[in-house]
C-alpha positions in Angstrom: 44.2 32.4 48.1 46.7 32.9 50.9 45.7 31.6 54.2 42.3 30.7 52.8 42.1 27.9 55.5 41.8 30.6 58.2 38.8 32.5 56.7 36.3 33.7 59.3 32.8 34.5 58.1 31.5 37.1 60.6 27.8 37.1 59.4 26.0 34.1 58.7 23.0 32.1 59.7 22.1 28.4 59.6 18.5 28.8 58.7 15.4 27.7 60.3 12.2 27.2 58.1 10.8 30.1 59.9 13.6 32.3 59.0 14.1 31.4 55.4 10.3 31.2 54.6 9.6 34.5 56.6 7.4 36.8 54.6 9.9 39.7 54.9 12.3 37.9 52.7 10.1 37.4 49.8 11.8 40.1 47.8 15.2 38.3 48.4 13.8 35.0 47.3 12.4 36.7 44.2 15.7 38.2 43.3 17.5 35.0 43.9 14.9 32.7 42.1 14.4 30.7 45.4 11.1 28.9 46.4 10.0 28.6 49.8 11.9 25.8 51.7 9.7 22.6 52.7 12.6 20.8 54.6 14.8 21.9 57.3 18.5 22.4 56.0 20.9 20.1 57.6 23.9 21.9 59.5 26.1 19.4 57.3 24.9 21.2 54.1 26.1 24.6 55.6 29.4 23.3 56.5 29.8 21.9 53.0 29.2 25.3 51.6 31.9 26.6 53.9 34.3 23.8 53.1 34.0 24.5 49.3 35.8 27.7 49.9 37.9 26.7 52.9 35.9 28.9 55.5 37.6 28.0 58.8 34.8 29.4 61.3 31.6 31.1 61.0 29.7 33.3 63.3 26.2 32.2 63.5 23.6 34.8 64.3 20.6 34.3 66.3 17.6 36.4 65.0 15.1 38.0 67.5 12.4 40.5 66.3 9.3 42.1 67.6 7.2 38.8 67.1 9.9 36.7 68.9 12.7 34.6 67.7 13.1 33.3 64.0 16.5 31.7 65.0 16.7 31.2 68.8 19.9 31.4 70.9 19.4 27.9 71.9 19.1 26.8 68.3 22.6 28.3 67.6 24.0 27.1 70.8 23.1 23.6 69.8 24.9 23.8 66.5 28.0 25.4 68.3 28.0 22.5 70.6 28.0 20.0 68.0 30.6 21.8 65.8 32.7 24.0 68.2 35.8 24.0 65.7 33.5 25.5 62.9 31.1 27.9 64.5 30.8 30.5 67.2 27.5 32.0 68.4 26.2 35.6 68.0 23.2 36.4 70.3 20.1 38.3 69.6 17.5 39.5 72.4 14.1 41.1 72.8 14.4 44.7 72.6 11.1 45.3 74.0 11.9 43.6 77.4 15.2 45.4 78.4 16.0 43.6 81.7 15.1 40.1 80.3 17.4 41.1 77.2 20.2 41.9 79.4 20.1 38.7 81.3 19.8 36.7 78.0 22.9 38.5 76.7 24.8 37.7 79.8 23.8 34.1 79.6 24.8 33.8 76.1 28.2 35.3 76.8 29.0 33.7 80.0 27.5 30.4 79.9 27.1 29.6 76.2 30.3 31.3 75.1 28.8 33.5 72.5 31.1 36.2 70.8 28.7 39.2 70.5 25.3 40.5 70.0 23.4 41.2 66.8 20.6 43.6 66.3 19.0 44.1 62.9 17.6 47.3 63.1 15.2 47.2 60.2 13.4 44.4 61.8 12.4 46.5 64.6 12.2 49.8 62.6 14.0 51.4 65.2 17.4 53.5 64.5 20.4 52.4 66.6 20.1 55.6 68.7 16.7 54.6 70.1 16.8 54.4 73.9 16.0 50.4 73.8 19.6 49.9 72.5 21.4 51.8 75.2 21.4 49.4 78.0 22.5 46.5 75.6 25.4 48.8 74.3 26.6 49.4 78.0 26.3 45.7 78.8 28.4 44.8 75.5 31.1 47.0 77.0 31.0 45.4 80.2 31.1 41.9 78.7 33.7 43.1 76.2 32.1 41.8 72.9 31.0 43.7 70.0 27.5 44.6 68.8 26.7 43.8 65.2 24.5 46.3 63.5 23.1 46.4 59.8 24.0 49.5 57.5 22.8 50.4 54.3 19.5 50.0 52.6 17.4 46.8 53.2 16.8 44.0 50.8 13.7 43.0 52.6 10.5 45.1 52.2 11.2 47.3 55.3 12.3 50.9 55.7 16.1 51.5 55.1 16.4 54.6 57.3 17.5 52.7 60.5 20.5 51.5 58.5 21.9 54.9 57.9 25.7 55.4 59.3 25.1 59.0 59.6 23.8 60.2 62.0 23.1 56.8 63.8 26.3 54.9 63.9 28.4 58.1 64.4 26.2 59.2 67.4 26.4 55.7 69.1 30.0 55.6 68.6 30.3 59.1 70.4 28.2 57.9 73.1 30.0 54.6 73.8 33.5 55.1 72.5 34.6 51.7 74.2 31.9 49.8 72.3 33.2 47.7 69.3 30.5 48.2 66.6 30.7 45.8 63.5 28.5 47.4 60.6 27.4 44.7 58.2 26.5 45.2 54.5 29.1 47.8 53.9 26.6 50.6 54.2 25.6 50.9 50.5 24.4 53.3 49.0 25.9 55.5 52.0 29.4 53.6 51.7 31.4 56.9 51.9 29.4 57.8 55.2 30.4 54.4 56.5 34.0 54.7 55.7 33.9 58.2 57.3 32.5 57.0 60.5 34.9 53.9 60.6 37.9 56.3 60.1 36.7 58.6 62.7 36.1 56.1 65.4 38.7 53.6 66.6 36.1 50.9 67.4 33.9 51.1 64.5 34.3 48.5 61.8 32.7 47.4 58.6 32.0 44.0 57.2 31.3 43.1 53.7 28.4 40.6 54.3 25.6 40.6 51.5 28.1 41.6 48.8 30.2 39.6 46.3 33.7 41.0 45.8 32.9 42.2 42.3 30.0 44.4 43.8 32.3 46.0 46.3 32.1 49.9 45.6 35.4 51.4 44.5 35.9 53.4 47.5 35.6 50.6 49.7 38.2 48.7 47.9 40.6 51.6 48.1 39.9 51.9 51.9 40.4 48.3 52.4 43.8 48.3 50.7 45.0 51.4 52.3 43.8 53.2 55.5 41.1 50.7 56.3 43.4 47.4 56.2 42.4 47.1 59.9 38.8 48.0 59.8 37.2 45.7 57.3 35.9 42.3 58.0 34.8 39.3 55.6 31.2 38.1 55.7 28.6 36.5 53.5 25.4 36.6 55.1 24.8 33.0 54.1 22.5 31.3 53.0 21.4 34.7 51.0 24.7 34.5 49.5 27.4 31.9 49.6 31.1 32.1 50.4 31.8 31.0 46.8 30.0 33.8 45.4 31.4 36.4 47.8 35.1 35.4 47.2 35.0 35.2 43.5 37.3 37.9 42.1 38.7 38.9 45.4 42.3 38.2 44.4 41.8 40.9 41.6 41.0 43.6 44.2 43.4 42.6 46.8 47.0 41.6 45.8 48.7 42.5 49.0 48.8 39.2 51.1 49.2 41.0 54.4 45.9 43.0 53.6 44.0 39.8 52.5 45.0 38.0 55.7 43.8 40.8 57.7 40.5 41.1 55.9 39.8 37.5 55.7 40.5 36.5 59.3 42.9 38.6 61.4 40.4 41.6 62.0 37.8 39.1 62.9 40.0 37.5 65.4 40.8 40.8 67.1 37.3 42.3 67.0 35.6 39.1 68.3 38.4 37.9 70.6 38.6 34.7 68.6 41.7 32.3 69.1 
């Protein structure tokens, strides 16, 4: 695979036990035939999974929900500090405490060197047009970092409505045209809506996390190869799915080396301001 040693995975987690064993992921564990974990996964195990497919860098997400953090910003920062060439951090904050959330986001970006903010809307059951998001969107613009949201249905047993591209992502992009929005999980089953929103708005992007290449909808493959060659980013959602699974069959879908390199790393470099 061309330039495979430069691949950037824009959505991954190094899971804590609280995260991977959380009841909300019961349906995912059932689909994947996974038992509850009994021991912490070493970071070296995650790096080995990346090395298997020559993933150069992973953007590690913190996770914060209504009951608190499942993966804290400090946890992510400690991993990035140990392996700065392999990982960069993506912050998560408490939507219910807006001023604390803004201060924590500033700290993560300015002091810890994180590269963006992730909000998983279904975790809060709040669509991205809810008033609790808007101060954070404004702060992301000021800090020049993207906000990473989830689009499409939910695998966990939570409502899927907050993941609709239209009207929610469309309206946020209208209110914040300077805000870079990375929409993870391709928007299925509303993929055409997601493509329409990304085409309409200069700063809306799609990442392919949670899907293997063989499961990309045909309309996404066409968009990626043509008008959307600068709008789609590679992601896995590790540990729910590995890079090896995600990349299998990609060469059959993308034959143009320039398109492939944009998808695998160039677009991520631009959107997340990575060197």
